[in-house]
C-alpha positions, 0 to 999 in steps of 0.5 A, spaced: 549 527 550 554 527 544 551 530 538 555 525 534 551 519 537 545 523 535 547 524 528 549 517 527 542 515 530 539 520 525 542 516 519 541 509 522 533 511 523 533 514 516 536 507 513 531 503 517 525 507 514 527 507 507 529 500 507 522 498 510 519 502 504 523 499 499 522 492 501 514 493 500 516 494 493 520 488 492 515 484 495 510 487 491 514 485 485 517 478 486 511 475 490 504 479 490 501 485 492 499 483 499 506 481 501 507 489 501 505 489 508 510 483 510 515 489 510 512 493 515 511 487 520 518 485 518 522 491 520 518 492 527 519 485 529 527 486 527 527 492 531 523 488 537 528 483 537 534 488 537 531 491 543 531 484 546 538 483 545 540 490 548 536 488 554 540 481 554 547 484 553 546 491 554 550 491 561 556 487 558 557 493 553 556 498 559 563 500 559 564 500 551 558 504 549 561 507 543 564 501 540 557 497 541 553 503 538 559 503 532 558 495 531 550 495 531 550 501 526 556 497 522 552 491 522 545 494 520 549 496 514 552 490 512 545 486 513 543 490 507 547 485 503 542 480 505 537 482 500 541 478 495 540 472 500 532 474 500 532 475 493 534 468 492 529 465 497 524 468 493 526 465 487 524 458 490 517 459 486 511 462 487 507 462 493 501 457 494 497 456 500 501 449 502 505 448 508 511 448 504 510 455 502 508 457 509 515 455 511 518 459 505 514 465 508 517 464 515 524 463 512 523 470 508 520 473 514 526 471 518 532 473 513 528 480 512 528 481 519 536 481 520 538 488 518 532 491 523 535 487 528 541 491 528 538 497 527 533 495 533 540 494 537 543 500 535 537 505 537 535 501 544 542 501 546 542 509 545 535 509 549 538 505 555 544 510 555 540 516 555 533 514 558 533 521 562 533 524 555 529 520 552 525 525 548 531 528 545 533 521 543 526 519 540 526 526 536 532 524 532 530 517 531 523 520 528 527 526 524 531 520 521 525 516 520 522 522 516 528 523 512 528 516 510 521 516 508 523 522 503 529 519 501 525 513 498 522 516 492 528 518 489 532 512 491 527 507 488 527 512 481 534 512 481 537 505 483 531 501 483 528 496 489 534 492 490 540 497 489 536 502 493 536 497 499 544 497 498 544 504 499 540 504 505 545 499 508 551 504 506 547 509 510 546 505 516 554 503 516 555 511 516 551 512 522 555 507 525 561 510 524 559 517 526 556 514 532 562 510 534 567 516 533 574 517 530 578 515 536 579 508 533 581 507 526 578 500 526 571 503 527 573 507 521 576 502 517 570 497 518 564 501 517 567 505 511 569 499 508 562 496 509 558 503 506 563 503 501 562 496 498 555 496 498 555 503 495 559 501 490 555 495 488 549 499 487 553 504 483 555 499 478 548 496 478 546 504 476 551 505 471 552 499 467 545 497 467 547 490 470 541 485 471 545 483 477 540 485 482 534 485 478 530 479 480 530 473 474 523 470 477 517 474 478 511 471 482 514 464 480 515 465 473 522 467 469 522 473 466 522 474 458 528 478 455 527 485 457 528 491 452 528 496 458 526 496 466 524 502 470 522 503 477 518 508 481 516 509 488 510 504 486 511 500 481 517 496 477 515 496 469 519 492 464 518 492 456 519 486 452 518 484 444 513 479 442 516 477 435 510 473 433 505 478 434 509 484 432 508 488 438 511 491 445 508 488 451 509 492 458 509 488 464 508 492 471 510 488 477 510 481 473 503 480 472 499 486 469 500 487 462 498 492 457 501 492 449 503 497 445 500 496 439 503 497 432 499 503 429 500 507 422 494 511 423 489 506 421 485 504 427 482 499 423 488 495 422 489 495 430 482 491 431 480 484 432 475 479 435 478 481 442 475 488 442 468 486 440 466 486 447 469 493 448 466 496 443 459 495 445 458 502 448 459 506 442 454 502 438 449 506 441 453 512 443 457 514 436 461 520 436 462 520 443 467 524 448 470 518 452 474 518 459 478 511 459 481 509 466 487 506 465 489 507 458 496 503 459 499 501 452 494 504 448 490 499 446 483 501 449 484 508 446 485 505 439 478 501 440 475 507 442 477 511 436 476 506 431 469 505 434 467 512 433 469 516 439 471 523 437 475 525 443 478 520 448 481 523 455 486 517 457 487 517 464 494 513 466 497 514 473 503 510 472 508 515 468 513 510 466 508 507 462 506 513 458 513 515 457 514 508 454 508 509 449 509 516 448 517 517 447 521 510 447 517 506 443 514 512 439 516 508 433 511 502 435 505 506 437 505 511 431 505 517 436 498 515 439 499 519 445 500 525 441 494 526 437 490 532 437 483 527 439 487 524 445 488 527 451 493 523 456 492 525 463 497 522 468 493 522 474 489 518 479 482 517 476 478 519 482 482 525 484 482 527 476 474 526 475 473 530 482 477 536 479 474 536 472 467 540 470 467 536 463 461 531 462 463 524 458 458 520 454 462 514 456 466 513 462 470 506 461 474 501 465 478 496 462 481 491 467 484 497 470 486 493 477 488 487 473 488 479 475 494 481 480 489 485 484 484 480 484 488 475 487 491 480 492 483 480 494 484 487 497 491 490 497 492 493 490 492 500 493 492 504 486 485 502 485 482 501 491 478 507 491 475 507 484 469 502 485 466 505 491 459 508 493 462 515 493 466 514 487 460 511 483 456 518 485 462 522 482 462 518 475 454 519 474 455 526 476 460 527 470 456 523 465 452 527 459 445 526 458 444 519 455 451 517 458 453 510 460 459 507 465 462 501 461 466 496 466 470 490 463 472 485 468 474 477 467 468 473 466 471 467 471 470 472 477 462 473 476 462 475 484 466 481 482 461 483 476 455 482 481 458 486 486 459 492 481 452 491 479 450 491 486 454 497 487 451 501 481 444 499 483 445 502 490 447 509 487 441 509 482 437 508 488 440 513 492 439 518 486 432 517 486 431 512 480 425 508 481 426 502 476 434 501 477 433 494 473 432 498 466 439 501 467 443 495 466 446 491 460 451 485 461 454 481 455 460 477 455 465 473 451 469 467 453 474 471 457 471 477 459 464 481 461 462 488 460 457 491 465 454 497 462 450 502 466 446 508 463 445 514 467 438 514 464 434 508 462 436 504 456 430 505 451 427 499 447 431 502 441 438 502 444 436 495 447 434 492 440 441 495 437 445 492 443 442 485 442 442 485 435 450 487 435 451 481 440 447 476 436 451 478 430 458 477 434 456 471 438 456 475 444 452 471 450 447 476 454 448 476 461 443 481 463 438 485 460 431 488 462 428 483 457 433 477 458 435 472 463 442 469 462 445 463 464 446 466 471 439 467 475 443 471 480 444 477 476 436 478 474 434 477 481 439 482 484 437 487 478 429 486 480 429 484 488 426 489 492 429 487 499 436 489 497 439 487 504 436 480 504 439 479 498 446 481 500 445 476 506 443 470 502 449 470 498 455 466 500 460 471 499 460 478 501 457 482 495 455 488 499 457 495 496 464 498 497 465 505 500 471 509 501 472 507 508 472 499 506 474 500 499 476 492 498 472 490 492 476 484 491 475 482 499 468 478 498 470 473 504 465 472 510 469 471 516 464 465 518 466 462 511 474 462 513 475 455 515 471 452 509 476 456 505 482 454 508 480 447 506 479 448 499 484 446 493 489 452 491 485 453 485 479 455 489 483 459 494 486 463 489 481 469 489 482 470 496 489 469 497 491 475 499 486 475 505 488 468 507 496 470 507 494 476 511 491 471 516 496 466 516 501 472 517 497 474 523 498 467 526 505 467 524 507 474 527 503 472 533 507 466 534 514 469 532 513 475 537 511 470 542 517 466 541 523 470 540 521 477 544 515 476 549 517 469 552 525 470 552 524 477 555 519 474 560 524 468 562 530 473 562 527 479 566 531 481 572 527 482 579 531 488 580 530 491 573 523 489 572 518 495 571 511 493 574 507 490 569 502 496 568 509 499 564 509 493 559 501 494 558 502 501 557 508 500 552 504 495 548 498 499 548 502 505 545 505 500 540 498 497 537 495 504 537 500 508 533 500 503 528 493 502 528 492 510 527 498 511 522 496 505 517 489 507 517 490 515 516 495 513 511 489 510 507 484 515 508 489 520 505 490 516 498 484 519 495 485 526 497 492 526 495 491 523 488 496 517 489 499 512 494 506 515 493 503 522 495 499 519 501 505 514 503 510 520 503 507 526 505 502 522 511 508 518 513 513 524 513 508 529 517 506 524 522 514 522 523 516 529 523 511 531 528 512 526 532 519 527 533 517 535 535 512 532 540 518 528 543 522 534 543 517 538 547 516 532 552 523 534 555 519 540 557 515 536 562 518 536 569 518 528 571 514 529 577 508 532 572 509 526 567 503 522 569 497 528 569 500 531 563 500 524 560 492 524 561 491 531 558 495 529 552 491 522 550 485 526 552 487 531 547 489 526 542 482 522 542 478 528 541 482 531 535 482 524 532 475 524 533 474 531 530 478 529 524 474 523 523 467 527 523 470 533 519 475 530 514 470 527 509 467 534 508 473 537 508 476 533 503 470 533 499 470 541 499 478 542 497 479 536 493 479 540 487 485 544 489 492 544 486 496 538 489 501 543 493 495 546 496 492 539 498 499 537 501 499 543 505 492 542 508 494 535 509 500 537 513 496 542 517 491 536 519 496 531 521 501 536 525 497 536 531 496 529 530 503 527 530 505 532 535 500 528 540 502 521 538 510 523 539 509 524 546 507 518 550 513 514 548 519 518 551 515 520 557 514 513 559 521 511 557 523 517 562 519 514 567 522 507 566 529 510 566 529 513 573 527 507 577 528 501 572 534 503 567 535 496 565 528 495 564 528 500 558 530 496 553 525 491 555 520 496 554 522 498 547 522 490 545 515 490 548 513 496 544 516 493 538 512 487 539 506 490 539 507 495 533 508 488 529 501 486 531 498 493 530 501 493 523 497 486 521 491 488 526 490 495 522 489 491 515 485 485 518 480 490 521 480 495 515 478 489 510 473 486 515 470 493 518 473 499 515 479 503 516 475 508 521 474 502 526 482 501 526 482 508 528 477 508 533 481 502 536 487 506 536 484 511 540 481 507 545 488 504 546 491 511 547 486 512 552 487 506 556 495 507 556 494 514 559 491 511 565 495 505 566 501 509 569 
């Protein structure tokens, strides 16, 4: 096997994985967070379609292998330029749940798949040519994908989302040049021209500050004139002036807003009636030490200081936001984040609070997830683990005597406030509280509700002070131990003894969220799904994310059947067709790999402290270890493949079962360690997993390649098609039954695959 082919494969695989991850950010910005999962499905669908093309035309290219590989690599790079067409498609408007929007979703899906079709053609042709050395090919493929994962973070930070895709396209074109060889000048000319052109556009965008590649419409709305725009691996942040108000507005991913309020040292000047509700905790806890989740542009910090907090710890997980407040617009913020009584911490909240021993009088959550997450219904990764049973226990453990938790939410999503109250009541009962109804106070204004949960019972004096203050400011009381608001469900929930029966009676799923199933905004019961599809768009909006996920599942199933499975079946050659059990084997592998990978990645988000770390470390480790496993599979003699496969899948199932049982305790005991140590432990946990997951595919390809060489590309197509379904199935299982269910199903499929051959 020629090394240049393998190096070309590494570059193409690197480009494909980087493009896939970058597209998750582009979709999240231009459309909605729930479309991030579209990119994973799109890439796998395109790869499968490319494999099918190789199955159709591979025999015609058998005498011109190098030219075919060179063409596929260059086409993969050129297809990166289709991102511009993709952005134009996205600018057609916001996604509403209509037939026209579903057609637009199908169009976006199809156009986005084109670069991955070229990549799938490239990889599957190489697999067909070198089927007897499938372990080596798969090793370089996965190593390249792992490098692409690492490349994503600096690409996004340096170039931004759209330009980063062009850089990845240039890398793919160089992969085609490398694989094709230098004996034909035309190959170099075309390949280098494509790579140079894409790279030149990206560099022009970087050096000139051009907005050519920046979206003008985000989530259906035209963006205002931007003062600055920055990308990182999990967000796109812009800032724009509001002359009528006199402040600077920070906008994250086109929907989350947080203002930088002009501040000259006098906090009283920064307050207005909108802050009344947020000041309630300080009525009974003056001079408090306050922990604020999601400090944003600083408005919540200013309110706490003006209300009398003596010290504020401001948690903000987005360093771009902190940089805007502390540095670039310091003249507006008045040095707020440099004050001695304000301690700004850039970290994910759960991770921080597990590592600190400090006790707080007030722990405050002020719309940290934004309406974007509410509309997503499930999929805003950065806040997924903030409101769970396990998290609430940790918050109570970090409250000083008499301390409280204050959660500000949108008032028009009362089912979320109810669910938070149910969550807190569950934790209070678990901690041995006899009368949990005496630990709540909820008030509202026209836009928001403030749920206050006290570690100890509210005293009569404290209740009197809060009621008097609310009456003075005309803030309606939703719930107190001595008051019933206009929604009787709150009082019933607080005082109901038969807790499980109350949950069963509710139309929405208001059961407490856990770290295994942390989707606070997913309140849809499966039995109510047909009703929701019939409702008006205004009623669907709060469950739009799940509905899109179900629609995406149906769309993916249809596209996979129409463009991959059906053509592969109709055009099969009897002499080249492996037995049907081989197709089942590769389908089971494709489903299992994605089910385990997606679920494991989510479970490590809390442990590593940020979705970026989870994505980079977990995905890189699994891909790298899988590549090593593929390489080790070459040492298994062909006549020992089947018995070794059974041992491998048995060991895989046993290891993941142990990991599922042991990891929660390990996470709990080691979460306080420094990040480098936690990354090291993560790699240690996942290396055996990835090593075992990387062996079954190349072993199966090698078996097919010996007896059915023309069937290799067909098996690759089947595997990719199943992976497409697996990426969607993982999230459908997670939102309804928890991430552990996805992992368990993946393990069962691995065991089935091990005995199919």
